[in-house]
Residue, then its C-alpha position, 0 to 999 in steps of 0.5 A: t608210762i610204758f603204755e603211753g609210750i607204746i600208744t604214742n608210737y602206735p596210735k592205730r593199734n586197737d589191740v594195744w588200746n584194749v590192753y591199756i584200757d584193761m590195765e587201767l580198769k584193774e589198777s586206776d581210778v575212774n577219771s583216768v580210765r575215762s580219759v583213756f576211753e575218751r582218747a581211744t574213742s576219739l581216734n578213727f578206727s574201723s566201725k567194728k573196732m569202734k563198736t567194741l570200744f564203745k561197748k566196753y566204755l558204755a559197760f564201764e559207765k553203767e557200772h561206775g557212772n551216772e545218767l550224765t556220763i552214760s548219755h555222754v557215751k551214747e552221744k559220742a557213739q551217735q556222733y561217730v555213726 
């Protein structure tokens, strides 16, 4: 809940999103991590920052997901481009 408050106040801080995602990866279940990734990748960051987020999201899905979730991440990245 602390990170939710920080994200609410500073939604454009990519470093905070990355720390939040890392904390969720260590502590949470797969669905909550996916929801954080979805929220982070739906924002409008610079292309360099989005590339980092999409790489991390794709690596997560390759480890924990299936072909459907991997293709969803790839489609979302294509839509961003």
